[in-house]
N, C-alpha and C positions, 0 to 999 in steps of 0.2 A: 504494500500500500504506500502510496506517495505521501510525502509530508509537504504541506503547503505553508508558505509564509507570506505575510502582507507587508509590503514596504511602502510607506508614504514618502513622496518626493516632491520637489518643486522644479518647475521649468518656466522660465520667464515670469517669475513671481506668482505662478499659478500652481495650486496643488494638484497632484495626480497620484495614482497608486499603481503599483505593479505587484502582481501575485506570482510568486516563484514556486516551482515544483522541485522538491529536493534541492533547494538552494540555487537553482538555475532558472533562467527564463524558460517559459513554456516553449516547446518545440525548438529548443536550442540545438538539438541534434539534426535539424533540417536546415541545410545551408540556404535554401530559398526563402526561409522565414524572414520577414521584414523586421519584426519585433516580438517581444514577449506579450504577455497578457497585461496590457496597460490601459488605463482609462482615467479620465478626470472627473470632476464633480458632477457635471451634467449627466454623464453615463452612469455614475454611481447612483444618482437620483432615479434614473430609469430603472435600475436594478432593484432599488428599494420599492418602487411602485409595484413591480411585478414579482415581488419576493414569494408570494403564495403560489403563483404559477411556476416559478423556478423550483420550489419545493416539490410540487406535484410532478414536475418533469423528472427530477432526480429520483423521487420515491417510486415512480412508475418505470424506471429504467429507460426513460425517453419515450414511453408508449402513450403519449397523448394523442387524441384523435386528429386526423388530418391526412391529406395526401399531397403529393407534389402539385397536382392540378388544383387542389382546394385545401390549402393549409389551414390549420386552426388559427384563428385570429381573435385577439381581444383588444379592445380600444378603451382607453380611459383618458378623457380630456385631451384628445389629440395625440396621445402617446399610444403606440401600438406594440403588440407582441404577436409574433407569428411563429408557429412550430412547423418544422419541415422534417420529414423522415429520412432524407438523404441529401447529400450535396454533390455538386459536380466538380470534377478535377479534369485536368487535361487527358487523363487516361480513362475517363468515363465517370460513372456515378459511384459514390461511396455510400454504403448503407450505414450511416451513422446519423442519428437524429440531432438536430440543433435548434436553438431558439434565436430569433432575431428581434431585438428591441429597437424601436426608432421613435424619434421626436425631432421634427424639423430636419436639419441636416445631420443630426447625430444618430448613428447606428452602431450597435454592438451585436456581434454574433458569437455564440459559444455553444459547445456541445456538453455532454454529460460530465466530463472530467472538470472542466472549468466551472460548470454550474455547481458541482459539489464543492469546489474550492470556495466559491462565492458564499455559500451557506455557512461556512466556517467563520466568516468575517463580517457578520451583520452589523455589529457595533462600529467597526472601523468604516464600513460603507456609509453608515448614517453620519458619522463624523465628517467624512469626505464630502458627502452630499450637502451638508449644511454649510460648506465653504463657498457655495455658489452666490 
């Protein structure tokens, strides 16, 4: 089982967070990865709004209802959550469910591993979200 850590950082005087897996950025082993699992206060607030849905996603093993053609969607005051059963890569489709949270131009996508990590840091997410 992986060990996750939450690091709060600052970039251009704005707070953001990075969640590490086993002390390293997520997907550090993939050379094509652009960055680890990083997000600022706006995306932290999105995560907090949909925390119950994220818990359901994790507890169900990603088995929320929906299909690629008709994903599950929830909307709260202009903020949306969509569930997808798979994602596309250059080599085809990968059968791993993920969530997409969006508000305006801010979008964050994550699968089960990252969703599980988020649930471990609810207090830290609240603190970061209040920095907006």
